[in-house]
C-alpha angles and dihedrals in degrees: 000000000000114000118224110261124249104266127214114193124208116200124209090254091051092045092054091047091051091048090050092051092048091050089052091053092049092050091050093051126090091241119112125209135196100173143007122235111200121206103225133264103359096042097052101088097042089044091055093051093045088048089058096043095045097032094234133142120242133230123183135224118185118215118168116205110146137067121168093346089305121120109235134186109297116251124190100218100175133032129210101209122202099328097103103049108130093005125131100235133201107204110205134192132158095233139007106212109161095357092237097115091046091049092048092048093048091050091049094049092048089057089056088059098238112184090232138352122205117181129208141168142168100244137021128195115222092232092065118128090212131031122211119241091249131023138157106221144358119225142166091205127099103255116224109199119203094244098055105068100134093039092051094045094048091049095046098042099076091047091047091049090049091053089055092232117144119261089234089064089055091049092049092048093050093046092047087051090058107271121133109259094220092054094045092048090049092059098034091048095213094166090188095313 
């Protein structure tokens, strides 16, 4: 029986504060950037905020690596083409867990002959095979970001069911962590249970 993972909730307020801090560290560094490449989907929100704070355009590369909290084979779902040749790129993701997505994205960008590639993320897991150049915090917990309610609930629900804990307990935990009860109940489907 798989135990539910330790969860760490990030509120919108915390998320913005972390992005602002990361942008400050990037600005203080010697690194120069002309564009952001967001690793989809996780990197989209942080990339949008960094784009605003650093006044940079965004490109997107889609690498799928997770299904139901389980790391799967990496798939490059979207290609960038020739747009980045000679560019100083800031590669952005929300979290580096195993490092495989980061490694794949870096290899892909190197093939595009970028002038430089600097990587950053919000959170890093200590088991990663590759650390980004910049990150905010290291954690062993499963991070629940404020923009992934359905995704988090759908990933946690099978684990929760397997542990024989009532759905109401999952709802209460997610709400206590900062998620909206109506949204959580919609995806958990408690129906008074």
